[in-house]
C-alpha positions in Angstrom: -14.2 -13.2 -6.6 -11.3 -10.9 -5.9 -10.0 -10.7 -2.3 -7.4 -8.4 -1.0 -5.9 -8.8 2.5 -3.6 -6.3 3.9 -1.3 -6.8 6.9 1.8 -5.5 8.7 0.6 -2.3 10.2 1.0 -1.3 13.8 2.2 1.4 16.2 5.7 2.7 15.5 7.7 5.6 16.8 8.7 8.5 14.5 11.6 7.5 12.4 10.7 3.9 12.5 9.9 1.4 9.8 7.2 -1.0 8.8 6.6 -3.5 6.0 3.1 -3.9 4.7 1.9 -6.9 2.7 -1.0 -7.3 0.5 -2.1 -10.9 -0.5 -4.6 -11.2 -3.3 -6.7 -14.1 -4.4 -9.1 -14.7 -7.3 -7.0 -12.8 -9.8 -3.9 -13.2 -11.9 -2.1 -10.3 -10.2 0.6 -10.2 -13.0 -1.8 -8.5 -15.4 -2.7 -5.6 -13.1 -1.1 -2.4 -12.1 -1.2 -2.4 -8.3 -1.1 0.3 -5.7 -1.0 1.2 -2.0 -3.5 3.7 -0.9 -4.0 5.4 2.5 -6.8 7.2 4.3 -6.1 9.4 7.3 -8.9 10.5 9.6 -11.0 13.2 8.0 -9.2 12.9 4.7 -9.9 11.3 1.4 -8.2 8.1 0.4 -5.0 8.8 -1.7 -2.8 6.7 -3.8 0.7 6.7 -2.3 2.6 4.2 -4.5 1.9 2.2 -7.5 3.7 -0.5 -9.5 2.9 -1.4 -13.0 2.6 -4.9 -14.5 5.8 -3.8 -16.4 7.5 -3.0 -13.1 7.3 0.7 -13.5 7.0 2.5 -10.1 5.6 5.9 -9.0 5.2 7.6 -5.6 3.3 10.5 -4.3 5.8 13.3 -3.4 5.3 13.0 0.3 6.7 9.5 0.5 9.4 9.6 -2.2 12.7 8.4 -0.8 11.0 6.8 2.2 8.6 4.2 0.8 9.4 1.3 -1.5 6.7 -0.7 -3.4 7.4 -4.1 -4.8 5.5 -7.1 -6.0 5.9 -10.9 -6.1 3.6 -12.2 -8.8 4.3 -15.8 -7.9 3.0 -15.1 -4.4 0.2 -12.8 -5.6 1.6 -10.3 -3.1 2.4 -6.6 -3.1 4.6 -5.0 -0.5 5.2 -1.6 0.8 8.4 -1.0 2.8 8.1 2.2 4.8 10.9 4.0 6.6 11.5 7.3 8.3 7.9 7.3 9.3 6.4 10.5 10.7 3.0 11.2 12.3 1.6 12.4 9.0 1.9 8.9 7.7 -0.7 7.7 10.2 -3.6 6.2 8.3 -5.3 3.0 7.3 -3.4 1.6 4.3 -5.1 -0.3 1.6 -4.0 -2.3 -1.5 -5.9 -2.3 -4.8 -5.5 -2.1 -8.5 -4.2 1.3 -9.8 -3.7 3.5 -12.8 -6.7 2.3 -14.8 -9.5 4.1 -12.9 -11.0 1.0 -11.5 -10.8 -0.7 -8.1 -12.0 -3.9 -6.6 -14.0 -4.0 -3.4 -11.8 -2.6 -0.7 -10.3 -4.8 1.9 -10.2 -4.1 5.7 -6.9 -2.3 5.3 -4.1 -2.2 7.9 -3.7 0.6 10.5 -0.4 2.4 10.7 0.0 4.7 13.6 3.2 6.8 14.0 3.4 8.2 17.5 5.9 8.6 20.3 
């Protein structure tokens, strides 16, 4: 059974940084395209960054130049380094497969709150 556990969120001031981690189990992560999603209050969940099994990377426009996605297949882990955070980045962040139209059961996510 696939399990995804996100961590690393917290309260940060505008302009600050956070590094999110996503540890997976029950799968060979190397064969999947992976992504970080977020859901802000009252909004739909959106894909903010994805990394292919070939290492290709894409970002939604609002985070380009500020967020960096990476993966460590040996550790079954996907990371999201976030910098220059602003209040619009406040959301619950989730990790899941991406780019193929399928997702596993969603984990608990990790809350990111950007506020002064």
